[in-house]
C-alpha angles and dihedrals in degrees: 000000000000091000089060092053091049091047091050091047093051091049091052092050091051091047090052095052091044090052091051091055098047109105123213114264115255119220090191123078114227119201091214101242131070148182109291127246135055094275109013115209110194121193115215122202115207098154091119089063100099101193112085093206088056092048089055091050092052091048089050092050091052089049090052090057091041090057093053094095101247131128093254128095131194113210131186123235147081110330144135086251099094139186113196137168120240135174115227124160095229141097096264115112095190136346128215119202116193121201118201133192113237094215127067097031100315097278120182111270103175141002130200124190123193115196110206109228091189084088125068112248130196126256088051095036115033090198092052136084119301104251091199092057089047092051095045086052094050090046086054088059088048086059087050098253114148126209120292136190121286139295095048142095090255097051112126100238135049131196125213113280091009110138128197129177133200101283136197093269090051092049091048089050097055091040089054090051102039105020132250120288 
């Protein structure tokens, strides 16, 4: 009988330590690298975007991420981090290219986004793709979040008139990566 009690006690101790070592599941997908510094402030240059309504949408998407409670800030101004408009006959709505420095941990050093004007975007075309959702998604990549499963802002595909906002999983992701304000 004593052996049973010892065995039960041993099992409880093991379960206790296993429970301590189990990490909370993450619904975001982190790329494994980041912008350097304790509170990165990244300047975004979207001066080449000619349509004022699109500029306002870009600024709004930056603000959405700035309000997510992480120690990361997007700023507007002249920079090597560019957003441009291109025309390509393909299915890509926008493309983010991340450049990393290969010294000091491989931190992000520059990001370029190309918005594909081949596709119709809202606000100009109400039946088109929501540019605000596209830009929030691309800025998620700037913050080094990878694609996640739908429905979410960071899902890899988007339908016309589909809208996504910075959600709790996205906020938790950048707070995990950059810390909480």
